[in-house]
N, C-alpha and C positions, 0 to 999 in steps of 0.2 A: 462653535466651529469644530468640525471633525478634524483631528490631527492626521497628517499623512505619514506613512512609514518613511524613515530615512534610509540613506544608502547603506549604513552599517547593518541594519536589519535585513536588507535585501541580500547582502553578501553572506551573512550568516545562514539565512534560509537556503541560499544556493548551495552553500557548503554542506548543510545537513541533507539536502535532497541528493547531492552527488554521493554522499556517504551511504545513504539508503539504497541507491541504485547499485553501488558496489556490493553491498550486503546481499541484495537479492541475487545478483550475479553469482556471488560466492556460494549461496545456498543452493542454486541450481546446479553448480558444478560439484558440490559436496552434499548430496541429498541426505545420506545416512547420518552424517555428523550433524547436519542442521536439524534433523528431526530429533536426534538424541538431546541436543542442547535446548530445543524448545520444550521437551518433556522434563529436562533437569536444568532449569535456568540458573541455579546456583553454581553450575559448572562452567558458565559462559566466561566469566572473568579469568579463572585459572587456566582454562583452555587457550584463550586469546593470549594471555601473558606468556604461557609456555611456548606457543608458536612464534610469537614475536621475538622472544629471547633466542630461540633456535635459529631464527632467520637472520636477525640483525646483530645480536649480541647486546650485552647490557649497555655499553658505552653509546652505541648508535641509537639505541632505544631511548635512553635518557636525553640525548641531544635533540632528537627529533621531537620528543614530547615537550621539551622546553621551548623549542622554536614555535611549535603550534600554539602553545600557551601564550607566548609573547604576541603572536599575531592576533589571537582572539582578544587579548587585553587592549591592544592598539585599536582594534575596531570598536570596542565597547567604551573606551575612554579617550576618544579624540578630543582636542580642545573645544571648549564650549563657545557659545555665542557667535557662531559663524553662520553666514548665509549658506543655505544649501543650494548652490547655483544650478545643480543638475535638475532640480525640481522646478525651476522657474518656468512660467508659462506666459507666452505672449497672448494677451487678451485682445489687443488691437494695435494697428499700426504696421510698420514695415516688418517683413520677415525675410531672413536670409536663408535660402534653401540650399541643400547640398547640390553640387553641380550635376550629379547624376539625376537627381529628381527634376531639376530644371530642364535638363536635356530630354527627359522622358515627356515632360509637358510640351516642350517646343516641337518634338517630333510628331505629336498628335495634330498639330495645326497645319493648315493647308500650305502646300508648296507647289511651285510651278512644275508641270510635267515637261520632261525633255531638256531641262536646264539645270546645271549645277547649282546647288543651294548655297547662298552666302553663309559663311560661318565665322564666328569669332571664338578662338580657343576651342575649336571642335564643337561648339554649341550652334545648332542651326538657327538661322534667322527666318522667321515666318515670312511668306511672300507679302502679306499685308503690311509688314513693317519695313520693307525694302525702300520705300519712298517716304519714310517718316524721319529720316535724319540720323546720323551717327556722330558721336563726339568722343574722341580719345584724349584722356588726360594722363600725363606722366612726366616725371623728371627725365632728363637726358639719360639714355642708355637703359631705360627700364622696360622697353618693349613696344612703345607706341608706334614707331615706324615699322617694326616687324609685324604688328597686327594689321596696320594699313596695307602693307605689302602683301600679306596673305589674302586680304579681301580683294585687292587689285588683281591678284593672280586668278582668283575665281571669276571676277568680272571679265577678265580677258578671254575666258573660255565661254562666255555667254554671248549668244547671238542677238539678244534683246537689249544689250547694253553698249554704250560708248562712254568715253571718259575725257575730261579735261583735268589735267594734273598740274598743280603748282609744285614744281620739282626743284627744291633747293639742292644744289651740288650734283644734280643729274643722277641721283641714285635710282629713281623709278625708271627713268629713260633707259639706263643701263640694263635693267631687268626685263622691261616689258615693251620696249620700242619695236615696232614692226614697220620697216621702211616702205613696204608695199601698201600700207594702210594709213600710217600716222603722219601728223605734222609736228614739227619742232618750231617753237617760237622763242628765239633769243637773238637780238640784233647782232651779237658778237659770234654767233655760231654759223659756220659756213652752210649748214643744212637748213637754216631757218627760212620759213616763209616770209614774205614781205607783208608789211602792214602799213596802211595810211588812213588818216581820217577821211581822205577823199573817197575811199571805197567803202566806208561804213554806211550801213543802211539806217542807222539811228539818227535822230535829229541832232543838230549841233548843240542845242541847249541840253539834251540828254548827255551827250559826251562831255560837255563842260562841267555839268554837275557831278559826273562820275570822276572826272580828272581832279577837280579842286574840291576837297572836302570842306565842310563848314567848320572853320577853325575855332570860332567862338560864337556862342549864342548871344552873348552880350554885345559883341562888336562884330557883326556879320558884314560890315560895309566892304572891307577889302576882299573877302571871299566872294561876295555877290558881284562886286565890280569886276574882279578877275574872271569870274565865270562869264559875265556879259562880254568882256573883251575877247576871251579865247573862243567863245561861241561864234562871234562874228568873224574871227580869223579862220575858224573851221569852215565857215560858210563862204568866205571870200577867196581863199587860197586854193590852188590847184595841185599842190605837191607838198611833201614834207619839207623839201629844201626851201621852197618859197616861204613857208610859215616860219622856219628857223631863221631865215635872213631877216624877216620882219621883227622877230623877237630880239635880234641882235642890234637893231637900229635904235635911234634915239626916240624919245617920246613925241617929238614934233613930227617925225616921219610916220610914226605909227598913227598919230592923230590925223594926219593928212590922208593916210590910206583908209581910215575908217570914218572919214568926214561925213559921209551920207548915211551913217548908221546910228542907232540909238546908243551904241557903246562909246561913241565919240564924246559924249557929255562927261564921261568919267576921266577923260584925258585932257580936258581943257586947262586945268590948273596944274602947274609944273610939279609942285611938291606931291600932291596926291597922285598924279599920274605916274611919278617915279615909284611910289610905293605900290601902286596897283601893278605896274609892269614887273616890279620885283616879285610880287606874289605869283604872277603868271609864269615868269621865267623859272622860279623855283620848282614848279611842277612840270615844266616842259624841257628840262635839260636833256632828256633822252632824245629829243629831236636831232641833236647833234650826231647821233649814231644811226639815225634812220635815213640819212642821205643816200647811202649806197643802195642800189636796186637789188632785188632778189628775183629768183625765177618763179615764185609763186606769190599770190596775193590772197588775203583772206579777210572777210568781214566776220568778226566775232559775233556780232548781232545776228547775222544771217545763219551762222553755224548753230547758235543756240536755238533759233527759231525753226530750223528745218530738221530733216531726218537723216542727215549725213552720218554714216557709221564711223567716220574717221575719228581717231583720237587726237588730242592736242597735248603735247608736253611743253609747258611753259617753264623753261629751265632758268636757273639763277646760280651764279657763283657769288661767293660772299663779297668779293671786291666790287661787284656790280650792284649790290643791294640798294644803296641810296639812290643811285642813278635810275634804276629800272623800276623801283617800287611804284612811282606814280603811273607809269605805263602799264605795268601788270595789273594794278588795281583798276585802271580804266578798262582794259580788255576783259577782265573777269566781270566787271559790272555790266559791260555791254552784252556779254554772253548771257548773264542772268536776265537782263531786260528782254533779250530775244527769246529766251526759254519761257519767260512768263507772258509772252505775247501769243502763244499758240498752244491750244489744248488738244490739237488734233494729231500730235505726233504719236508714232507707234513705238519709238525706241526710247529706252530709259537713258538718262544722262547722269553719270557719276561725277560730282564736283569734288575733287580730292585736293584738300589743302591741309597738309601736315602741320603747318604753323600758321594759323589764321592771323595771329598778331604781326606777321611779317608783311601784310598788305595794309593799305589804308582802308578805311571803313567802306564796306560794300552796302550801300543803302538798300539794295533789293534783297539782301540775305534774309532779313526778317520775314518778308513776304514769301520768299521761297520756302522757308521752314514751315510756315503756317498753311501754305497751299501746294506743297510739293506733290501731294497725291494726284491733284488734277493735272499737273504739268509733267509728271513722270521724272521729277528731279530726285536725285539721291545724294544729298550732301554728306561727305565723309570728312569731318573736320578734326583738327588736333591742336593741342596747345600744351605747353609745359606748366604754366601757372595761370590762374584766373586773372592776375594783374595784367598780363599781356593782352588780354581781351578787353578788360575794363579800361585800360589806357586808351584804346582806340574807339570803343563803342560806348563807353560810359556805363554806369552801374545798371541803369534801367534796361538798356538794350542788351547788355550782357545777360541779364536775367531772362529776357525774352528768348535769346538764342539758346540758353541752357534748357529752358522749358520746351523749346521747339524741337529739340533732338530727342527722340524717344528711346534710342539705344545708346548707352554710355559705357565705355570701358574705362575703369578707374584703376590706374597702376600706382606705383609709389609716388606720393605727393609730399616732398620734403618741405615745401612752402606751407607754413602753418595756416595761412588764410585759405589757400586752395584745399588743404586737407579738411578744414572746417566746412567749406562749401560742399565738398564731395560727400562728407558725412551727412549733411543736410539733404543732399540729393538722394542718397540711399534711403534716408528716412529715420524717423524716431519710432519708438514702440513703447507701449505700456505693458509692463510685466508684473506678474505676481511672483514674489519671492517668498518661499517658506523659510522663516527664521526659527531656529531652535534655541531655546534657553534652558540651561540645566542648573539646578540649584541643589545644594546639599545642606542637610541640617541634622543636628544630633537629637535623637529621640530621648526624651526625659524618661527615666525609670527603666530604660531598656538598653541593652548593649548594642553597640554599632551605631550607624548613622543612616539617615534616610536620603534618598535621591529622587528629585522630581524633575521631569522633563515637560516643557510646555512648548507649544508651537503656535505661531501666528503668521498670518499672511500680510505681506507688505506690498503696496502698489507703488511702483516706481516708473518714471519716464526716463528713457535713455536712448542714445543713438544705437541703431542696430549694429553699426560698425563705428568704433570710436575713431576720431581724428588721428590719435597716436598710432592706431593700428595701420592706417593708411600711410602715415609718414614713415613707418618702419617696414613696409612690405619689401621683400626681396625682389630682385629683377625678375621679370616675366611672370610675376604673381600679381593678382589684383581681384577686382570684383566687376562682374558684368551686370549692369542695371538695364533690363530690357522690359519696357512697358512697366507693369506693376511688379515684376519679379526681379530678384537679385540673387546672385550666387557667387561664391569664390571661384576663381578660374586660374589655370596655369597655362601660359602660352608655351608652345614648343618652337624652338628656334628653327627656322627653315632657311636653307641656303638656296640662293637663286643664281643660275648661271648667267654670266654676262653676255648680253645679246648685242650690245652696241656700245660705242665709245660715249662717255658722258659729255664730251665737248670736242668739237672740231673747229679750230681757229680759222678765221677768215684769211684769205690770201692778202698779202699787203698790197694796197692800191694807193696810187698817188693822189693826194688831195687836189692836185692841179688838173687831174683828168676830167674830161667832160662826162656827163651821165652816159652818153652813148659809148664812150671808150671804156668806162667801167663795166657796162653791160657786156661788151665784147670780150673783155678780159676774163670775166666770170664765166662766160659760156664756153671759152676755149678749153 
C-alpha cells in the first residue's frame, strides 16, 4: 500500500516554497548582487550573515534562529501513533457538507417564480420539498420557535399558502395575525369563532374516533364503547348545550335518550355504563365552555377540504391545556381528514404545530406525511424530545413520522436518547483513517539511531455527527438535514413587531342568561 504524505511534510514543503518565492523576489530586486553570488557561491553564507547582523543585530538573529529551529523540531517530532484525522476519507454513507456548499447545491434546484422561497437559516428550500414535511428538534430556548417563526413569516407573504397554527401562549398570533383575513379559535378569547359538532361536515363516527384516542390495544373496550356513545350523541343532539346537559345527566337518562340506537347496549349495565360515561366525559369537559355563542361558526373539515385562503390560529394558554387538549386534537384531526379528501385544491396548507406532543394522537398525520404532495399539505412540526412524541404515538408510529418529514432542523438536544436518534437521522459513515506509526532502533556497529515510519489504512464506521456534539450545541446552532444532504447551520435571531394582542378575555356573562340574551349582550 502506498503511504500518503502527512501534514508535517506538507507544512515543511509550503515553508520551503515560500522561502524560494522570497529568494526569487529578492534576486529580481538585486540583480547585480544575485549574479555575483551565483558566480561565487562560497560568498553566499558570509554575505547573508553580514546583512542579517547589520539588519537585526546578534541578539535578535540568535533568538529568531532558535525559534525557527524549535518550530521545525516540533513539526518533525510530534507524538507518534496518532490518527491523522485530516486525511480521513468518507468512502460511503452520510456526509456533512459546509453550509455554503449546500446552499450552492440548493440554489441550483427549481424554485417557484414570483413567490418568496422558504428558507431555514438562510438555506433555500427547493419547491419540490415544500410539501414533504418539516420537523424541528431542540431543547427550550435553542431556536426551534425562532426557526418556525421565520418560516411562517415567509409563508405569510406567499399567495399560494394558507396556514393553521397550534399556537401555545399566542406568540404566533401576536406576530402574524391579520384581522381582515384570519380566524382565531379559543373558547375563552372574545375574538374566537364558534364551533359545534352540529356544523361539522364529517361523519359522527369520524369525529368520535378523533376525539377519543385508542387508550390501550389490549383493552380497547372502553375506548370503543365511548366512541360509540359520543358518536350517537353527535348525531342526536342539536347544540353544544344539549350535548353537555346529557353528559351531566345520570346513566339512566342517557340510556333512555339513546334507547333506539346501537350505543344503548353499552349503557344497559350500571357499572360498565358508569365507566363508559366517565371515559366520554373526560374527553368532553370542554363542552362546558362551548355554551356561549360566537359571531362566527366554522367547520374545520370543510376548511381543510376547500380553498379558503383564511388562516386559523388555534391558541392555548397553559392553564387551559388539559381542558382544551381533546378539543384541539379533534379539530386538527377533522381538518386533516378534510385536507385528505380533496386532491383538487390549488392552495397549499401549512400545518404548524410547534409542540406536537401537546396534542393527542392525530391518526391522519401518518397519511398526510406519506401523501402530502398530492394534497398540497405542508406539515411544520416541532418537539423538544423524542420521548414527547413516543409517549403519544408509540415507537413505531414515531419512526414513521420521523421518516415522513424530509427536512429536519436539529438544534441542541440535551436529552441523550433524542441526541442519539438525531445522530442516527443524520447518518453513519464509513471512513478511511491513515494511521502513522513511528519506531526507533539503534543501529549496530554504527553511531546514532534509525527511525522508521509506517502508514496503514483503517476502515471505521462512525456517526457523521456524534450525539455528544448535538447535546452540546450552543443556542441557534445546529444541523439541517434536507433530503440526502446535511450541513451545519447558524440561525440569526429575528425580532417581529407585535401586530395583535395574544389574548382578549370574554366579557363576563351571567350563567342564568338565556342563549338569546347572551347573543344580544355580545353583539352590543
